[in-house]
C-alpha positions as CSV (number, residue, x, y, z in Angstrom):
1,M,20.4,-9.8,-28.2
2,I,18.0,-9.3,-25.9
3,T,18.0,-6.8,-22.8
4,I,15.3,-6.7,-20.1
5,D,15.6,-3.3,-18.1
6,V,14.0,-3.7,-14.7
7,S,15.3,-0.3,-13.3
8,K,11.9,1.0,-13.9
9,A,10.0,-1.3,-12.1
10,I,12.6,-1.2,-9.0
11,D,12.0,2.5,-9.0
12,K,8.0,1.8,-9.0
13,I,8.5,-0.6,-6.0
14,D,10.6,2.1,-4.3
15,E,7.6,4.2,-4.6
16,I,5.0,1.4,-3.2
17,E,7.1,0.6,0.0
18,P,5.7,3.6,1.8
19,I,2.4,3.3,0.5
20,I,2.0,-0.2,2.2
21,E,3.3,1.0,5.6
22,S,0.8,4.1,5.3
23,V,-1.9,1.7,4.7
24,V,-1.2,-0.3,7.1
25,K,-1.1,2.3,10.0
26,D,-4.3,3.6,8.6
27,A,-5.9,0.0,9.1
28,L,-4.9,-0.1,13.0
29,P,-8.3,1.9,13.8
30,T,-10.3,-0.8,11.5
31,M,-8.6,-3.7,13.3
32,K,-9.3,-2.2,16.8
33,R,-12.9,-1.3,15.9
34,N,-13.4,-4.8,14.9
35,T,-12.0,-6.2,18.0
36,P,-14.4,-7.4,20.4
37,I,-14.3,-5.4,23.7
38,R,-15.0,-6.7,27.4
39,S,-12.2,-5.8,29.3
40,G,-10.3,-3.4,26.6
41,K,-7.0,-5.7,26.6
42,A,-7.2,-6.8,23.3
43,R,-7.5,-3.6,21.8
44,R,-4.9,-2.3,23.8
45,N,-2.7,-4.9,22.8
46,T,-3.5,-4.5,19.2
47,K,-0.4,-2.6,17.5
48,Q,1.3,-1.7,14.3
49,S,5.1,-2.0,14.0
50,G,6.3,-1.0,10.5
51,S,4.0,-2.8,7.7
52,K,2.5,-5.3,10.3
53,L,-0.4,-5.3,12.6
54,H,-0.1,-7.4,15.8
55,A,-2.8,-8.7,17.8
56,N,-0.7,-9.4,20.8
57,Y,-2.6,-11.4,23.4
58,K,-2.5,-15.2,23.4
59,Y,-6.6,-15.5,23.1
60,A,-6.4,-13.4,19.5
61,S,-6.9,-16.4,17.2
62,K,-9.9,-17.6,19.1
63,L,-11.5,-14.4,19.2
64,D,-10.8,-13.9,15.3
65,T,-12.9,-17.0,14.7
66,G,-16.2,-16.0,16.5
67,Y,-15.4,-17.2,19.9
68,S,-17.0,-13.8,21.0
69,S,-20.7,-13.0,20.2
70,Q,-19.7,-9.7,19.5
71,S,-17.6,-9.9,16.6
72,E,-17.1,-12.9,14.0
73,S,-13.7,-11.8,12.7
74,F,-11.5,-8.6,13.2
75,S,-8.6,-9.6,10.4
76,K,-11.0,-10.0,7.7
77,P,-12.5,-6.4,7.5
78,T,-8.9,-5.4,8.3
79,A,-7.4,-7.4,5.5
80,N,-10.3,-6.4,3.0
81,F,-9.5,-2.5,4.3
82,I,-5.9,-2.8,3.5
83,K,-6.3,-4.6,0.0
84,K,-8.7,-1.9,-1.1
85,E,-6.4,1.0,0.2
86,I,-3.3,-0.2,-1.4
87,K,-5.1,-0.7,-4.8
88,N,-6.7,2.7,-4.8
89,R,-3.5,4.6,-3.3
90,I,-1.1,2.8,-5.9
91,K,-3.6,3.6,-8.8
92,R,-3.4,7.4,-7.5
93,K,0.3,7.5,-7.2
94,L,1.1,5.4,-10.3
95,G,-1.3,6.9,-12.5
96,S,-3.2,3.9,-13.9
């Protein structure tokens, strides 16, 4: 007979979930800082909700693909920040 016990993995997942939400919250200033500013509407309408960041304005995708001469992308630096921080914080939390 073979038994696979995933209870420890499930406990670790429960530890990781708050880390992800915390990192996303900390990523909001990075996303806003990398968002081009003309009138301020784009930055004002960039918000965090749970584990999601929202660029809630109709021209967000246009700005993110380099339409503005001020910035090439705001999502790439934000995604890089999130990836790096999640990795670092999980390592610290789980002691890897």
